[in-house]
C-alpha positions in Angstrom: -13.3 7.6 13.1 -16.1 5.9 11.1 -17.4 6.8 7.7 -20.2 5.2 5.6 -19.8 2.8 2.7 -23.2 2.2 1.1 -21.7 -0.5 -1.2 -20.8 -3.0 1.5 -23.3 -5.5 2.8 -24.1 -5.9 6.6 -21.1 -7.2 8.5 -21.7 -10.3 10.5 -20.3 -11.4 13.8 -17.3 -13.1 12.1 -16.5 -10.1 9.9 -13.8 -9.6 8.6 -12.9 -13.0 7.3 -10.0 -11.5 5.3 -7.8 -8.5 5.7 -5.8 -7.2 2.7 -3.0 -4.7 3.5 -1.3 -2.2 1.2 2.5 -2.4 1.7 4.4 0.9 1.4 3.0 3.5 3.9 0.8 0.9 5.5 2.8 -2.1 6.7 6.3 -0.6 6.1 7.9 2.8 5.9 10.1 2.5 2.8 10.6 6.2 2.1 14.3 6.1 3.3 15.3 3.5 0.8 13.2 5.0 -2.0 14.9 8.4 -1.4 18.4 6.9 -1.4 17.7 5.1 -4.7 15.9 8.0 -6.4 18.7 10.4 -5.5 21.3 8.1 -6.7 19.6 8.1 -10.1 19.2 11.9 -10.1 22.8 12.6 -9.2 24.0 10.2 -11.9 22.0 12.4 -14.3 23.6 15.6 -12.9 20.3 16.6 -11.1 20.0 17.8 -7.5 18.8 15.2 -5.0 15.6 15.6 -2.9 15.0 15.5 0.8 13.1 12.5 2.1 10.0 14.5 3.0 9.7 15.6 -0.6 10.1 12.1 -1.9 7.3 10.9 0.4 5.0 13.1 -1.7 6.1 11.3 -4.9 5.3 7.8 -3.5 2.1 5.8 -4.0 1.5 4.7 -7.5 4.5 2.8 -8.7 8.1 3.4 -9.9 7.1 5.0 -13.2 5.1 7.8 -11.6 7.8 8.3 -8.9 10.6 8.8 -11.5 8.5 10.9 -13.8 7.4 13.2 -10.9 11.0 13.6 -9.7 12.3 14.5 -13.2 9.4 16.9 -13.8 10.1 18.6 -10.5 13.6 19.1 -11.6 12.4 20.6 -14.9 13.1 17.6 -17.1 10.4 16.1 -19.2 11.3 12.6 -20.3 10.1 11.1 -23.5 8.5 7.6 -23.4 11.8 5.7 -24.1 13.8 8.0 -21.9 11.3 7.4 -19.1 11.4 3.6 -19.6 15.2 3.6 -19.3 15.2 5.9 -16.3 12.6 3.7 -14.5 14.6 0.6 -15.3 17.7 2.2 -13.9 15.8 3.3 -10.8 14.4 -0.2 -10.2 17.9 -1.7 -10.5 19.3 0.8 -8.0 16.4 0.3 -5.6 16.9 -3.4 -5.7 20.3 -2.9 -4.0 18.9 -0.7 -1.2 15.5 -2.4 -0.7 15.7 -3.1 3.0 18.5 -0.9 4.3 16.4 1.8 5.9 12.9 0.4 5.5 11.1 -0.7 8.7 7.8 -2.2 9.8 5.4 0.2 11.4 4.8 -0.3 15.2 2.1 -2.8 15.9 1.8 -4.1 12.4 3.2 -7.5 13.0 1.3 -7.8 16.3 -2.0 -7.1 14.5 -1.1 -9.7 11.8 -0.2 -12.3 14.4 -3.5 -11.7 16.2 -5.5 -12.0 13.0 -3.8 -15.2 12.1 -4.5 -16.6 15.6 -8.2 -15.9 15.0 -8.2 -17.6 11.7 -8.5 -14.5 9.6 -7.0 -14.8 6.1 -4.5 -12.1 5.0 -3.0 -10.8 1.8 -0.8 -7.9 0.6 -1.9 -5.9 -2.4 0.6 -3.2 -3.6 1.6 -1.2 -6.6 5.2 -2.1 -5.8 6.7 -4.4 -8.4 6.0 -8.1 -7.6 9.6 -9.2 -7.0 10.4 -6.4 -4.7 7.1 -6.7 -2.8 7.9 -10.4 -2.2 11.4 -9.6 -1.0 10.2 -7.0 1.5 7.5 -9.3 2.8 10.0 -12.2 3.2 12.7 -10.0 4.8 10.4 -8.6 7.5 8.4 -11.8 8.1 5.2 -10.5 6.7 4.8 -13.6 4.6 4.4 -15.6 7.8 0.9 -14.0 8.0 0.0 -12.9 4.5 -0.8 -15.9 2.4 -0.6 -14.1 -0.9 1.4 -11.1 -2.1 -0.1 -9.4 -5.2 2.3 -6.7 -6.6 2.6 -4.6 -9.7 3.1 -6.4 -13.1 3.2 -4.8 -16.5 0.1 -6.6 -17.9 -2.3 -5.5 -15.2 -3.3 -2.1 -14.0 -2.4 -1.2 -10.5 -4.5 0.7 -7.9 -6.8 2.6 -8.1 -8.1 0.0 -10.5 -9.9 -2.7 -8.4 -8.4 -5.6 -10.4 -5.4 -6.4 -8.2 -7.6 -6.3 -5.0 -10.1 -8.6 -6.6 -7.3 -11.0 -7.7 -6.0 -10.9 -4.1 -9.4 -11.9 -2.7 -9.8 -14.6 -5.3 -6.5 -16.1 -4.4 -7.6 -16.1 -0.8 -11.0 -17.5 -1.9 -12.8 -14.8 0.0 -15.9 -12.8 -1.0 -15.5 -9.1 -1.2 -18.2 -8.4 1.5 -16.2 -10.4 4.0 -13.0 -8.4 3.5 -11.4 -5.2 4.5 -8.5 -3.3 2.7 -6.1 -1.4 4.9 -4.2 1.4 3.1 -2.7 4.9 3.3 -3.6 6.6 0.0 -6.4 7.9 -2.1 -5.6 5.0 -4.5 -6.4 2.5 -1.8 -9.7 4.1 -1.0 -10.7 4.4 -4.7 -9.6 0.8 -5.3 -11.7 -0.5 -2.4 -14.7 1.5 -3.4 -14.5 0.2 -7.0 -14.3 -3.4 -5.7 -17.1 -3.0 -3.1 -14.7 -3.7 -0.2 -14.7 -2.0 3.2 -11.6 0.2 3.6 -9.7 1.3 6.7 -7.3 4.2 6.2 -4.1 4.8 8.1 -2.9 8.3 8.8 0.8 7.5 9.2 1.5 6.8 5.5 2.3 8.9 2.5 -1.0 10.5 1.5 -0.7 14.2 0.7 -4.4 14.6 1.4 -5.5 14.0 5.1 -6.9 10.5 5.2 -10.2 11.6 6.8 -10.9 13.8 3.8 -10.6 10.7 1.5 -13.7 9.1 3.1 -12.7 5.6 4.1 -15.0 3.6 6.3 -12.7 4.0 9.3 -9.5 5.8 10.1 -6.7 4.7 12.5 -3.8 6.7 13.7 -1.8 3.6 14.8 -2.2 -0.2 14.7 -3.2 0.0 18.4 -6.6 1.2 17.1 -7.1 -1.5 14.5 -9.2 -4.0 16.5 -11.5 -1.3 17.8 -12.0 0.1 14.3 -13.1 -3.4 13.1 -15.3 -3.8 16.2 -17.0 -0.4 15.6 -17.6 -1.2 11.9 -19.1 -4.5 12.8 -21.4 -3.0 15.4 -22.4 -0.1 13.1 -23.6 -2.6 10.5 -25.4 -4.9 12.9 
């Protein structure tokens, strides 16, 4: 399904020259390990655990928001220092479960291999903390294709701010008009819009709002549709 992005220049025959992927909910389904880790934290605080489907609704904008939402849902409002400690504890726990139940979405590696074979540059841009994003990318072989992994760090705002996407493209030495961001959330769409980058939304991630309602330039239901989405976007702009 195609939308319209008035901020993106006409796409030439070689477009896209770069593809930037979100990580959680886009390349990998990490909800299982996130659920295990979050529930371990909650149970240690004498709070009831959540089913995975509920935790999926908490995911998308980093560990701090995840932990804060979980505690609030259990009726616990954490002060700033309490939240900092809880987030630190969660991150330590998550580090021990990082790739136990996480898996790569069907077709993702094949798409990345095809893009690399055609000389298209790739990167990963995620709100997941940098060290964990790199570990996941390495474990699943995503780093064989993605030349740069830009994850969350304390001194830089995450998505929906466009800063980390812009930094990813700068590291790839690629102009924004030659790139596409692939993501699963409203933050990905907002980030791409703010950066002036074409965005393809996936429907199989964690977004609570149906992807088509978020207004990306194209929507795919599986990676089998990725090449056609790019072809259609290119033809539409010709």
